[in-house]
N, C-alpha and C positions, 0 to 999 in steps of 0.2 A: 860366624865361626870359620876358622881355617879348616880346610879339608886336606887330609893326608893323601899323598899320591897313592894310587892303587898298588904300585910296586912295594911301597912301604907297608901298606896294610897286608898284602899277601905275605910278605916276609914275617911280619909279626904274628899272623895267624899260624903260619907254618912253624915258627919257633915255639909258640904256645902249645900247639898240638904235639910237637916232638917232646917238649918238656913234660907234658902230661903223661906221656908213655914212660919217660925216664923215671918220673916220680912214682908211677905205679910199680915199676920194676925195682927201683933202688930206694926211693924215699929219702935221699940224703938232704941235708940242710942247704947245701949249695944249689942243688936243683930247685928246691922250694923257693929259695931267695931269688933265683933267676926267673922262675915262673911268676913270682909276685911282681918283679920288675917289669916283665913283659906284659902282664895283665894291667898294671898301672898305665904303661905306655899305650896299650890298646884303648883303655878308657879315655885317656886324654886325647888320643888321635881321633876318636869317634864321638866325643862329647857325651859319653855315657858314664854311669856310676858303678856298674858291676861288669864283671868279665863276660858273663853270658850275653848280656845285651851288647857289649862291645864286639864280641865275636859275630853276632848276628848282623850288627850294623856294618862291620868291616866286610863280611861276605857279600852283603847287598851292594856294596860300592865297588866290588871287583868286576872286571870285564866278564860278561857272560852270565852274570847273576840274573836269576829270574825272580819275580815277585814272590813266588811260593817257597823259595829256598829259605829254610829255617823259620819261616813266619809263624808256624804253629808250634814250635818248640816251647814247652813250658805252659801251654794253654790248658 
């Protein structure tokens, strides 16, 4: 599997988190579509099938990640 560069992953995670806040505040269809697009890209970049797993996988590949980061989310 190809691995996305950490800078790309960081950018995608930041975009997704920003869009999540915008969706909570606004809820517009454009924000939701962009959020869906970023979620899809995160899944492809991390080899996962859902955005929560993609976010965890991306964060684990970022410089400075520790094994315990996000590892217990959803358990």
